[in-house]
Backbone bond lengths (Angstrom), bond angles and torsions (degrees), N, CA, C in turn:
res aa  C-N    CA-C-N  psi(-1)  N-CA   C-N-CA  omega(-1)  CA-C   N-CA-C  phi
1 M - - - 1.464 - - 1.540 108.87 -
2 K 1.327 116.90 112.36 1.450 122.19 -178.80 1.529 110.54 -85.37
3 E 1.321 115.15 131.07 1.466 120.53 179.79 1.527 109.68 -108.22
4 E 1.325 115.98 131.40 1.458 121.63 176.94 1.528 108.76 -101.57
5 V 1.326 116.26 133.05 1.459 121.01 -179.18 1.530 109.51 -122.52
6 K 1.336 115.52 127.63 1.463 121.58 175.57 1.522 108.53 -119.49
7 R 1.331 116.54 138.14 1.472 121.04 177.95 1.529 109.64 -131.71
8 V 1.319 115.03 134.56 1.465 121.28 179.16 1.529 109.16 -131.99
9 K 1.321 115.85 142.97 1.461 122.73 -177.72 1.523 108.74 -126.87
10 A 1.343 117.46 134.79 1.466 121.01 178.32 1.524 109.45 -144.64
11 P 1.339 117.51 143.87 1.461 121.16 -177.71 1.529 113.00 -84.00
12 V 1.319 115.80 151.54 1.464 121.22 168.41 1.529 107.55 -86.08
13 R 1.326 116.97 179.91 1.461 119.70 -173.18 1.517 112.61 -134.88
14 I 1.337 113.53 160.59 1.462 121.98 167.03 1.521 106.17 -108.51
15 D 1.321 117.41 128.15 1.469 119.50 174.90 1.525 107.95 -94.16
16 F 1.308 116.08 106.32 1.461 120.30 180.00 1.528 111.23 -67.45
17 G 1.329 116.33 -42.93 1.461 119.69 -177.38 1.514 112.29 -163.32
18 G 1.332 115.34 152.64 1.462 120.53 175.07 1.506 115.93 91.40
19 G 1.333 117.67 -0.89 1.454 119.74 179.10 1.531 112.41 -54.59
20 T 1.310 116.56 146.23 1.467 126.03 -178.74 1.534 112.06 83.68
21 T 1.352 117.93 -19.97 1.466 118.02 173.82 1.529 110.44 -76.12
22 D 1.341 116.76 -4.30 1.473 120.87 173.07 1.527 111.90 -92.96
23 V 1.328 117.29 0.21 1.464 122.23 -178.59 1.534 109.29 -96.79
24 Q 1.326 115.96 129.18 1.469 119.69 178.48 1.535 109.95 -64.58
25 P 1.351 117.96 144.00 1.470 126.56 15.03 1.528 115.39 -96.72
26 F 1.367 117.97 10.41 1.464 118.12 -175.43 1.537 112.71 -60.62
27 P 1.352 119.88 -45.39 1.467 118.92 179.75 1.528 113.44 -59.03
28 K 1.317 116.51 -32.67 1.468 120.11 179.51 1.528 111.00 -77.45
29 M 1.319 116.46 -35.94 1.465 120.95 -176.56 1.532 112.71 -79.30
30 H 1.346 116.08 -43.34 1.465 119.91 -170.27 1.532 114.05 -132.18
31 G 1.320 117.55 -15.38 1.459 120.75 -173.48 1.520 110.32 82.04
32 G 1.324 117.02 123.66 1.459 121.43 -177.20 1.515 112.44 -98.85
33 A 1.335 116.37 165.77 1.462 122.30 177.44 1.523 109.20 -151.33
34 V 1.328 116.61 129.64 1.457 122.29 -178.25 1.527 109.39 -132.91
35 L 1.318 116.46 136.63 1.461 122.29 169.73 1.520 107.11 -110.60
36 N 1.333 117.10 119.30 1.461 119.45 178.80 1.522 111.27 -139.40
37 A 1.320 115.51 170.30 1.460 121.51 -178.78 1.522 109.44 -141.53
38 S 1.316 116.07 131.87 1.462 120.96 173.98 1.528 108.41 -79.30
39 I 1.340 116.07 144.08 1.464 120.17 -176.93 1.524 110.62 -126.90
40 N 1.327 116.10 165.95 1.463 120.37 -176.44 1.533 112.35 -83.09
41 R 1.306 114.06 47.94 1.472 123.70 167.51 1.516 105.54 -120.83
42 Y 1.333 116.80 126.49 1.457 119.33 -163.35 1.524 114.49 -126.76
43 I 1.327 113.20 156.41 1.463 122.19 164.30 1.522 106.32 -105.44
44 I 1.316 116.32 126.60 1.465 121.62 177.54 1.521 107.91 -114.21
45 G 1.310 116.06 124.96 1.462 121.48 178.15 1.512 110.81 -110.04
46 E 1.320 115.87 141.63 1.467 121.00 178.83 1.525 109.27 -130.95
47 L 1.317 115.98 126.58 1.465 122.15 179.00 1.520 108.63 -117.06
48 K 1.332 115.41 117.46 1.467 121.23 177.19 1.517 108.44 -109.13
49 S 1.328 116.82 130.42 1.462 120.12 -179.24 1.525 110.74 -139.70
50 S 1.307 114.05 143.32 1.467 121.52 176.55 1.526 108.07 -144.63
51 D 1.295 117.03 -173.61 1.474 120.87 179.54 1.523 111.92 -65.10
52 K 1.323 116.94 -24.74 1.465 120.17 -172.43 1.532 114.85 -108.61
53 K 1.322 117.75 -24.77 1.470 117.19 -177.44 1.531 111.60 -154.58
54 V 1.332 113.58 161.44 1.462 122.09 176.20 1.533 107.45 -132.84
55 S 1.323 116.83 135.19 1.462 119.60 177.81 1.530 109.81 -135.65
56 L 1.332 115.30 143.67 1.459 122.16 -179.87 1.525 108.78 -125.59
57 S 1.324 116.98 133.20 1.465 120.37 177.99 1.524 110.02 -139.22
58 Y 1.343 114.27 153.97 1.460 121.20 179.13 1.521 109.15 -125.68
59 S 1.320 115.37 150.49 1.455 121.00 169.40 1.527 107.72 -143.57
60 G 1.329 116.47 159.36 1.461 119.37 -179.32 1.509 111.31 -163.85
61 N 1.338 116.50 154.92 1.466 121.23 179.71 1.521 110.69 -106.19
62 I 1.350 115.01 48.06 1.463 122.43 178.36 1.525 109.33 -140.69
63 P 1.335 118.03 154.66 1.468 120.13 178.04 1.529 111.46 -68.48
64 T 1.314 115.64 158.94 1.461 121.36 175.71 1.531 109.98 -67.10
65 S 1.331 116.45 142.53 1.474 121.97 177.13 1.527 111.27 50.87
66 S 1.317 115.49 57.52 1.463 121.96 -171.62 1.519 114.16 -86.43
67 G 1.341 118.11 -16.81 1.458 120.73 -173.64 1.513 112.34 80.07
68 L 1.341 115.92 18.39 1.466 121.51 -177.55 1.534 112.32 -109.81
69 G 1.317 116.44 17.59 1.462 120.09 176.78 1.516 114.41 80.31
70 T 1.332 117.11 26.41 1.461 121.72 -173.60 1.528 113.30 -60.12
71 S 1.327 117.36 -47.08 1.470 119.78 -175.43 1.529 111.62 -63.23
72 G 1.342 116.47 -39.49 1.459 119.42 178.03 1.510 111.90 -63.55
73 V 1.347 116.72 -38.37 1.462 120.88 179.49 1.528 110.53 -70.74
74 M 1.329 117.82 -36.10 1.464 120.19 176.27 1.526 110.90 -61.18
75 N 1.323 116.51 -42.83 1.464 119.83 178.25 1.526 111.42 -66.23
76 L 1.337 116.16 -37.43 1.465 121.72 176.94 1.527 110.47 -61.55
77 V 1.318 116.09 -46.16 1.466 121.79 179.67 1.525 110.84 -62.58
78 W 1.336 116.20 -43.27 1.468 119.97 -180.00 1.527 111.63 -60.49
79 L 1.319 116.71 -47.45 1.469 119.46 179.91 1.520 111.83 -63.70
80 S 1.317 116.97 -36.06 1.465 119.19 178.66 1.531 111.15 -67.55
81 L 1.322 116.90 -35.13 1.463 121.02 -179.44 1.533 112.52 -66.56
82 I 1.320 116.30 -36.36 1.469 118.38 -178.22 1.526 111.96 -88.27
83 S 1.323 116.93 -0.66 1.459 121.56 176.66 1.525 109.62 -92.83
84 K 1.307 116.70 158.17 1.463 121.78 177.73 1.530 112.00 -93.35
85 K 1.332 116.98 -1.84 1.458 120.30 -179.18 1.522 110.76 -82.79
86 K 1.326 115.31 155.64 1.461 121.57 178.32 1.526 112.09 -95.35
87 F 1.332 118.02 -15.23 1.462 124.00 176.42 1.531 112.94 58.22
88 A 1.331 115.59 40.07 1.462 120.33 173.18 1.518 110.28 -82.43
89 D 1.328 116.69 -23.83 1.459 122.69 -178.83 1.527 110.17 -88.39
90 E 1.338 117.17 137.96 1.467 121.08 -177.50 1.522 111.86 -62.79
91 N 1.325 117.50 -37.73 1.469 120.03 179.80 1.520 111.60 -64.27
92 D 1.343 116.49 -36.19 1.472 120.02 176.12 1.526 110.63 -64.88
93 K 1.339 116.53 -38.18 1.473 120.65 179.13 1.526 110.87 -66.73
94 I 1.333 116.13 -38.82 1.463 120.25 177.85 1.521 110.45 -64.46
95 S 1.328 116.43 -42.55 1.478 120.89 178.02 1.521 110.83 -62.04
96 L 1.343 116.34 -39.26 1.464 120.85 178.24 1.525 110.73 -64.08
97 A 1.338 117.25 -42.45 1.468 121.03 178.46 1.525 110.74 -61.16
98 E 1.323 116.64 -41.64 1.463 121.23 179.66 1.529 111.59 -65.81
99 E 1.325 116.37 -42.79 1.474 120.40 179.19 1.520 111.31 -64.79
100 T 1.326 116.65 -36.55 1.464 120.81 177.84 1.522 110.23 -64.42
101 Y 1.312 116.24 -44.19 1.471 121.07 178.34 1.537 110.54 -60.63
102 K 1.321 117.03 -45.07 1.470 121.23 -179.55 1.527 110.96 -60.67
103 L 1.327 115.95 -41.56 1.464 120.55 178.36 1.527 110.68 -61.05
104 E 1.334 116.95 -43.15 1.462 121.10 -179.31 1.532 111.54 -65.69
105 Q 1.323 116.13 -36.36 1.460 119.30 178.73 1.528 111.54 -67.72
106 I 1.318 116.41 -35.91 1.472 120.92 177.85 1.527 110.35 -62.51
107 T 1.336 116.31 -35.16 1.471 120.34 -178.61 1.532 112.16 -82.44
108 G 1.340 117.31 -1.45 1.459 120.79 176.07 1.512 115.27 88.63
109 L 1.338 117.61 11.82 1.465 120.53 -179.92 1.528 110.46 -70.89
110 I 1.335 116.34 135.95 1.463 121.24 175.25 1.523 107.37 -92.22
111 G 1.310 116.37 102.74 1.459 120.37 -177.58 1.512 111.33 -165.63
112 G 1.327 115.47 175.02 1.451 121.17 -178.72 1.512 112.15 -113.69
113 K 1.347 115.40 -155.81 1.461 121.60 -173.38 1.529 114.29 -110.26
114 Q 1.327 118.02 -8.39 1.456 118.25 -170.86 1.528 113.29 -63.93
115 D 1.338 118.08 -36.14 1.464 121.18 -177.08 1.526 111.04 -64.21
116 Q 1.329 116.11 -43.53 1.460 121.18 -177.64 1.527 111.39 -67.12
117 Y 1.330 116.09 -40.36 1.467 120.02 179.15 1.525 111.18 -67.27
118 A 1.328 116.70 -41.65 1.467 120.11 179.13 1.523 110.96 -63.82
119 G 1.330 116.96 -44.47 1.456 120.95 179.88 1.519 112.32 -64.88
120 A 1.306 116.66 -36.75 1.463 121.04 -178.45 1.526 112.18 -74.85
121 L 1.344 116.93 -44.52 1.461 120.99 -169.26 1.523 114.39 -94.39
122 G 1.334 118.21 -32.97 1.453 120.33 -171.53 1.519 110.59 70.82
123 G 1.330 116.32 173.38 1.454 121.35 175.96 1.518 113.73 91.18
124 I 1.327 115.61 -175.52 1.462 123.73 175.49 1.517 106.27 -106.53
125 N 1.332 116.59 115.55 1.462 120.90 -169.98 1.522 112.35 -128.94
126 F 1.321 114.03 142.67 1.457 121.74 170.12 1.524 105.98 -105.62
127 L 1.331 116.03 116.95 1.465 122.22 -174.78 1.518 109.98 -112.32
128 E 1.322 116.48 129.23 1.457 121.66 176.68 1.522 109.22 -110.53
129 F 1.321 115.97 134.23 1.464 122.47 -175.59 1.522 109.34 -117.51
130 N 1.308 115.62 111.39 1.462 121.55 177.95 1.515 108.00 -115.64
131 D 1.337 116.48 98.54 1.462 123.22 -170.88 1.525 108.74 57.00
132 N 1.332 119.05 -113.72 1.462 120.91 -178.99 1.525 113.73 -97.66
133 K 1.324 117.13 -1.29 1.455 120.86 -177.64 1.529 110.63 -94.07
134 V 1.338 115.30 146.16 1.462 121.25 179.55 1.529 109.19 -123.71
135 K 1.318 116.24 128.76 1.461 122.37 175.28 1.520 107.60 -107.72
136 I 1.318 116.08 125.56 1.470 121.49 -175.02 1.523 109.90 -105.17
137 H 1.320 115.63 125.53 1.472 120.88 173.97 1.522 106.88 -120.60
138 R 1.329 116.35 108.01 1.465 121.13 179.45 1.525 109.23 -82.98
139 L 1.328 116.59 123.79 1.456 119.58 179.35 1.531 109.68 -75.95
140 K 1.305 116.64 123.35 1.461 122.18 -179.90 1.524 108.67 -101.71
141 L 1.315 114.52 82.91 1.458 121.57 -176.23 1.529 110.00 -93.93
142 K 1.321 115.71 148.62 1.464 120.53 179.38 1.530 109.67 -66.53
143 P 1.341 117.36 141.27 1.473 120.64 -179.34 1.529 113.75 -52.97
144 A 1.318 117.11 -39.19 1.472 119.56 -179.97 1.519 111.45 -64.84
145 F 1.333 116.74 -36.82 1.463 119.97 179.15 1.532 110.52 -73.34
146 V 1.325 117.32 -37.88 1.471 120.94 176.57 1.531 109.84 -58.34
147 K 1.325 116.18 -43.93 1.470 120.38 178.74 1.522 111.43 -64.00
148 K 1.329 115.99 -40.42 1.467 120.57 178.45 1.522 110.71 -62.95
149 L 1.320 116.39 -41.07 1.469 121.57 177.56 1.525 110.25 -63.08
150 E 1.325 116.59 -47.35 1.471 121.09 178.53 1.532 111.09 -58.69
151 N 1.307 116.80 -39.12 1.469 121.38 -176.60 1.521 113.18 -68.69
152 N 1.322 116.65 -12.81 1.467 120.51 179.70 1.532 113.10 -107.60
153 L 1.312 117.59 2.67 1.467 120.70 -175.67 1.522 111.79 -118.97
154 I 1.330 115.50 139.77 1.463 121.23 174.39 1.527 109.00 -149.74
155 L 1.319 115.96 142.95 1.464 121.62 176.58 1.527 109.83 -95.91
156 V 1.318 115.67 144.34 1.464 121.08 174.16 1.522 107.97 -129.22
157 Y 1.330 115.85 125.21 1.461 121.37 179.76 1.520 109.43 -82.37
158 T 1.317 116.63 127.08 1.471 120.87 -176.60 1.518 113.01 -75.65
159 G 1.331 116.74 -18.88 1.458 120.47 -175.89 1.503 112.87 83.27
160 K 1.329 116.89 -3.51 1.462 121.93 179.22 1.519 108.71 -101.91
161 P 1.347 118.49 124.15 1.471 120.75 179.99 1.523 111.99 -57.51
162 H 1.321 114.23 145.82 1.462 121.67 -178.91 1.527 107.95 -119.55
163 F 1.322 117.03 126.42 1.468 121.24 178.09 1.522 107.81 -123.05
164 S 1.331 116.06 101.53 1.460 120.80 -169.79 1.520 113.02 -62.32
165 G 1.341 117.19 -33.45 1.461 119.11 -179.19 1.512 112.49 -60.02
166 N 1.348 116.63 -36.61 1.468 120.80 -179.14 1.526 111.40 -67.05
167 T 1.330 116.83 -52.85 1.462 120.08 -176.58 1.527 111.73 -72.54
168 N 1.340 116.73 -37.20 1.467 119.04 176.25 1.524 110.80 -59.99
169 G 1.339 115.44 -42.07 1.466 120.23 -179.68 1.519 112.21 -59.53
170 K 1.337 116.31 -42.95 1.466 120.66 -179.88 1.527 111.47 -66.37
171 M 1.349 116.42 -39.01 1.461 119.48 179.59 1.527 111.57 -68.28
172 I 1.329 116.44 -40.16 1.465 120.63 -179.71 1.523 111.00 -68.22
173 E 1.326 116.72 -33.46 1.474 120.15 175.14 1.528 110.11 -59.59
174 G 1.334 116.31 -41.32 1.463 120.68 177.92 1.513 112.18 -64.64
175 L 1.334 116.29 -36.53 1.464 120.64 177.69 1.522 111.01 -66.62
176 K 1.319 116.07 -47.15 1.465 120.59 -177.67 1.525 112.39 -63.97
177 S 1.336 115.48 -30.64 1.471 119.16 179.63 1.524 111.84 -76.32
178 G 1.340 116.00 -11.27 1.468 120.82 179.93 1.508 114.09 85.63
179 K 1.337 117.05 1.74 1.468 120.48 -174.39 1.531 112.88 -84.91
180 K 1.338 117.31 -23.69 1.465 120.20 -171.24 1.528 113.10 -117.36
181 V 1.306 117.96 15.73 1.470 120.62 -177.13 1.525 111.22 -59.25
182 K 1.329 116.76 -44.69 1.460 121.03 -178.75 1.519 111.20 -59.78
183 N 1.344 117.08 -40.59 1.455 120.87 179.83 1.528 111.61 -65.45
184 F 1.327 116.05 -42.52 1.467 120.28 177.22 1.526 110.66 -61.89
185 L 1.318 117.15 -42.46 1.460 120.89 179.43 1.526 111.10 -64.42
186 N 1.324 116.89 -35.73 1.469 120.77 176.45 1.525 111.14 -66.43
187 I 1.327 116.54 -39.51 1.463 120.86 178.73 1.531 110.43 -64.82
188 K 1.313 116.67 -39.24 1.470 120.91 175.17 1.539 110.03 -62.99
189 R 1.314 116.98 -45.74 1.472 121.46 179.34 1.522 111.12 -59.19
190 I 1.317 116.31 -41.90 1.466 121.02 -179.54 1.526 110.67 -61.07
191 A 1.330 117.34 -41.05 1.469 121.20 178.74 1.529 110.73 -61.06
192 I 1.318 116.26 -41.93 1.471 120.98 178.78 1.525 110.26 -63.95
193 E 1.335 116.59 -44.49 1.459 120.77 179.95 1.530 111.82 -66.94
194 M 1.339 117.06 -33.58 1.466 120.96 175.90 1.529 110.64 -62.94
195 K 1.310 115.94 -45.77 1.471 120.90 177.97 1.524 110.10 -56.68
196 N 1.324 116.29 -46.81 1.459 120.58 -179.64 1.526 111.50 -63.06
197 A 1.331 116.35 -39.58 1.468 120.86 -179.89 1.528 111.12 -63.43
198 L 1.335 117.14 -43.42 1.471 120.13 179.11 1.520 111.06 -65.76
199 E 1.314 116.70 -41.25 1.468 119.00 -179.33 1.526 111.74 -67.21
200 K 1.351 116.51 -25.55 1.467 121.12 175.86 1.536 111.73 -89.74
201 E 1.339 116.47 -0.96 1.465 123.62 -177.17 1.533 111.35 59.20
202 D 1.315 115.14 38.93 1.461 122.46 -178.82 1.532 109.17 -102.23
203 L 1.318 116.30 86.94 1.464 120.66 -176.25 1.525 112.32 -70.82
204 Y 1.316 117.74 -30.43 1.462 119.71 178.88 1.533 110.37 -62.39
205 S 1.325 117.01 -48.86 1.469 120.49 178.96 1.521 111.06 -64.05
206 F 1.332 115.99 -38.39 1.464 120.49 178.55 1.524 110.63 -59.82
207 A 1.334 116.97 -45.31 1.472 121.45 179.86 1.525 111.16 -63.48
208 E 1.311 117.18 -42.69 1.461 120.84 178.32 1.527 111.36 -61.21
209 L 1.323 115.78 -37.32 1.461 120.69 179.75 1.531 111.96 -70.41
210 L 1.327 117.60 -30.68 1.473 120.49 174.32 1.526 109.68 -60.92
211 N 1.335 116.14 -44.57 1.468 120.07 177.48 1.525 111.32 -62.98
212 E 1.316 115.47 -43.21 1.469 120.10 -178.46 1.531 110.95 -64.00
213 E 1.335 116.05 -37.60 1.466 119.96 179.43 1.521 110.90 -61.87
214 T 1.327 116.75 -44.85 1.465 120.81 179.58 1.528 111.19 -64.35
215 E 1.323 116.75 -42.30 1.466 120.38 178.87 1.528 111.37 -62.64
216 E 1.313 116.26 -42.40 1.470 120.37 -179.33 1.526 111.16 -70.22
217 R 1.326 116.26 -36.25 1.479 120.55 -179.16 1.526 110.95 -67.44
218 E 1.326 116.49 -36.48 1.464 119.65 179.82 1.528 111.06 -62.97
219 K 1.324 117.21 -29.09 1.460 121.06 179.52 1.526 111.88 -68.10
220 L 1.348 117.25 -21.10 1.464 120.55 179.08 1.524 111.18 -70.41
221 N 1.343 115.69 -36.68 1.466 120.72 178.20 1.522 108.64 -166.78
222 P 1.336 119.29 130.30 1.471 121.31 -176.86 1.525 113.59 -63.43
223 D 1.341 117.81 -22.06 1.464 120.70 -179.54 1.526 112.16 -69.17
224 I 1.326 117.10 -14.97 1.467 120.83 -177.93 1.518 111.38 -67.01
225 V 1.334 117.01 -36.62 1.470 121.26 178.54 1.529 108.32 -123.95
226 P 1.329 117.78 79.23 1.468 120.26 -179.63 1.522 111.44 -68.58
227 S 1.316 115.85 171.81 1.471 121.67 -172.67 1.532 112.63 -58.92
228 K 1.328 117.53 -38.75 1.470 120.03 -178.90 1.523 110.83 -62.35
229 I 1.326 116.39 -41.79 1.461 120.54 -179.96 1.532 110.35 -68.84
230 K 1.322 117.12 -38.93 1.469 120.31 176.24 1.522 111.06 -59.49
231 E 1.332 115.94 -41.35 1.466 120.32 179.13 1.528 111.19 -63.69
232 M 1.324 116.61 -39.95 1.465 120.61 179.48 1.531 110.78 -66.84
233 I 1.324 117.00 -40.00 1.461 121.05 178.88 1.528 110.74 -65.20
234 T 1.338 116.46 -43.86 1.468 120.76 178.61 1.524 111.21 -61.07
235 L 1.332 116.27 -44.05 1.460 121.39 179.32 1.524 111.05 -62.71
236 A 1.331 116.40 -43.10 1.468 120.15 -179.22 1.523 111.61 -64.74
237 K 1.334 116.11 -38.82 1.469 119.48 -178.50 1.524 112.54 -71.82
238 K 1.308 116.44 -16.02 1.463 120.59 173.25 1.524 111.18 -87.42
239 N 1.352 115.43 -7.62 1.466 120.59 -174.14 1.529 112.01 -135.78
240 G 1.324 115.52 51.25 1.455 119.53 169.28 1.512 117.73 104.43
241 A 1.338 118.53 -14.55 1.468 120.21 -179.23 1.524 110.30 -84.52
242 I 1.311 116.06 136.24 1.466 121.95 175.09 1.518 110.24 -96.71
243 A 1.340 115.71 -33.67 1.465 120.40 -176.26 1.518 110.55 -143.79
244 A 1.336 115.41 157.42 1.460 122.17 178.70 1.518 109.74 -140.58
245 K 1.306 115.82 136.27 1.466 121.93 -179.69 1.523 109.15 -129.72
246 I 1.328 116.91 125.20 1.465 121.66 174.59 1.525 108.45 -70.31
247 C 1.328 117.23 128.61 1.466 120.48 -179.00 1.526 110.92 -84.02
248 G 1.325 115.61 143.93 1.451 120.44 179.59 1.518 111.20 66.12
249 S 1.320 115.41 -145.39 1.466 120.02 -177.95 1.519 112.66 -89.81
250 G 1.345 117.12 4.72 1.456 120.98 172.74 1.518 113.97 84.41
251 G 1.320 114.99 -171.27 1.455 121.25 -178.94 1.515 113.43 89.34
252 G 1.322 116.80 -17.24 1.463 122.73 -177.21 1.512 109.01 173.02
253 G 1.326 116.16 -153.37 1.459 119.42 178.31 1.510 111.82 74.35
254 C 1.335 117.15 -133.59 1.458 122.37 -174.91 1.526 112.65 -110.42
255 I 1.331 114.26 155.36 1.455 122.53 169.62 1.521 107.14 -114.34
256 L 1.323 116.66 134.17 1.457 121.65 174.15 1.528 108.24 -95.68
257 F 1.337 115.86 123.08 1.454 120.49 177.89 1.523 110.44 -109.62
258 F 1.328 114.87 143.71 1.459 122.56 174.26 1.520 107.39 -115.31
259 G 1.346 116.12 126.56 1.458 118.42 179.84 1.512 112.27 153.44
260 D 1.326 116.34 -147.72 1.467 123.04 -178.00 1.532 108.88 -79.88
261 K 1.320 115.94 102.02 1.469 120.53 -175.41 1.531 112.78 -62.30
262 Q 1.328 116.73 -36.60 1.462 119.49 -177.92 1.526 111.63 -64.37
263 K 1.330 116.58 -43.03 1.467 120.23 178.59 1.526 111.41 -66.75
264 I 1.333 116.32 -41.54 1.472 120.70 -179.96 1.526 109.95 -64.64
265 R 1.337 116.24 -39.10 1.468 120.77 -179.49 1.535 110.84 -65.07
266 K 1.316 117.28 -35.25 1.473 120.34 179.37 1.526 111.56 -65.07
267 I 1.330 116.76 -30.86 1.468 121.22 -178.83 1.524 111.43 -79.03
268 F 1.337 116.79 -46.91 1.470 120.06 -171.44 1.526 114.20 -101.31
269 K 1.318 117.66 -11.60 1.473 124.38 171.06 1.524 113.16 49.59
270 E 1.344 117.13 -115.67 1.470 120.18 -172.78 1.527 113.44 -69.65
271 K 1.310 117.32 -10.85 1.467 120.10 176.87 1.530 112.45 -77.75
272 C 1.329 116.50 -12.19 1.461 120.95 -177.82 1.528 111.44 -77.57
273 I 1.302 115.42 141.96 1.469 122.56 178.21 1.524 107.71 -126.00
274 D 1.332 116.02 107.86 1.458 120.02 175.31 1.524 109.61 -79.61
275 F 1.311 116.27 156.14 1.460 119.71 179.55 1.513 110.64 -160.04
276 K 1.314 114.38 163.35 1.456 123.94 166.74 1.524 106.96 -126.83
277 F 1.300 117.13 163.65 1.458 120.39 179.75 1.531 110.39 -76.03
278 D 1.317 115.27 146.29 1.467 122.07 176.23 1.524 108.43 -105.99
279 F 1.326 116.72 129.82 1.462 120.56 -178.38 1.529 112.50 -115.25
280 E 1.328 116.49 9.90 1.472 119.96 -178.52 1.520 113.03 -99.93
281 G 1.329 117.01 -36.67 1.458 119.26 -177.17 1.515 111.96 76.42
282 L 1.311 115.17 -160.00 1.470 121.94 -177.85 1.516 110.68 -63.75
283 H 1.353 116.28 135.16 1.466 120.17 175.05 1.530 110.42 -157.07
284 W 1.307 114.47 158.06 1.467 121.32 179.16 1.522 110.10 -78.42
285 I 1.330 116.03 147.22 1.453 122.58 175.69 1.516 108.08 -110.73
286 K 1.296 117.00 128.79 1.480 120.03 179.71 1.518 110.13 -79.83
């Protein structure tokens, strides 16, 4: 009995700014914009098949419910495993991201497209969402600046599970009621300004915008930044952090800090998650 084994690896992402503006109906109403970065924390999928059985398994070097787009990447990996394509071509990866999103919408998930695109493409990307269309702008940053950016960023896991469907649903309810449109538009603006700051290599402005993004996101729903997370942010800012960004739709998961990584690591210890950016995206493992 011959067994066939397929393995696929894809990175999760950090959403620097604009998250949730990729969730309908905002892209249709106003057009969304997200700045995100794929990192070297991965979901690895393995599909074993033979004449008698098929088995699928996942592994990853990230905490559960991290706010880093894990579920979207798992679905991306699964679809790639059951496909006969190798996804070496960027257009094939884009098609895979779109198919993954469509599958999630059929199952009733409240979410957007940024996670699937980040997992498929890798890199630091500015994504614009106009109804169902996505415009991709890959940031071409100098290697020395990329390293400088990495040296100022660290993730800290809050230990509180994050369920994006719950918080996304509450934020979208506010949008549909017409009460939070201004906040969503501000979050979109911040993503655009973040992109400009990185392209100008202006880390000070970038850090300030991370803080502004978190402040604006909290206005969408108070559950996004609960008291425990506020306490962690306050503690970090007293110990080397200049800025803090809630990852994903908030409520739990990870916090991205900008500042003195060594000081932040001394405070949060094993909760810290170091990373570098991933520029390869989804690929097969031999």
